N, C-alpha and C positions, 0 to 999 in steps of 0.2 A: 605646616613642614610635611606631609605625606605627599601633598600636590607637587610641593619641590623635587621631593625624592622620585619620584614617580616623572617625574620630566628627567632628570640624570640616570635614568636607571635604563641600562644599555638594553636592546632586542637582545631575546632569544631565540634556540635554534628555532623553535614553534613557530615564531611569526617571522622568521624569515621563511618558513617553506610554503605559508599562506602565500605571501607576497611575492614568492617565486611563480606560483602557481600562477598568479593574474597579470603579471610582468610578461610572462613566456606566453599565454592568452595573446595580450596585449600585441607582441611582438608579431607571432603569428597573423594574426588582423593587421596588419601594418600598422598600427596606432604609433608606433614606437621603433622609432629607426632604429639600424644597428649599432653606431653609434652612444645612441643613448642607453642601450641595454648595455654594452660596457663599461657605460661613468655606472651602471649599476652595480655591476659588478664591482667596479672598484668600490665603490661607498658600502657596498654591502660584507666586501673582506677583511676592509679596514673596521668594519662592527660601526654602525649605528645608534645613536639614541634612539629610544625605544620612540618618544615624543614625535623623532623625525619619519620616523618607518609609517607610525601611523598617520601623519600628514601624506606621505608617499602616494602610502595606500590608497588615502580621498581620492587623489588628482585620479590613479590610476581606475579607483572602479568610475570614477565619472566619464573617463573614456571609455570603457566599455561600456555603459549605458550607453552612448552616443550612438554606438559600434552600428 
């Protein structure tokens, strides 16, 4: 039950802040295009499930590790 609740939880502002910093670093490093950045901003404004945000953060971390 706890896992199901966690998967359905919405991301909090602190979660977004951490990911925003990583996304901005990836944009500055040209690892993410401006179009992808706009797509992220749209998703962010609509609200994301925490589980989706965590998966996105993992992908960004992998990009940043490879730069």
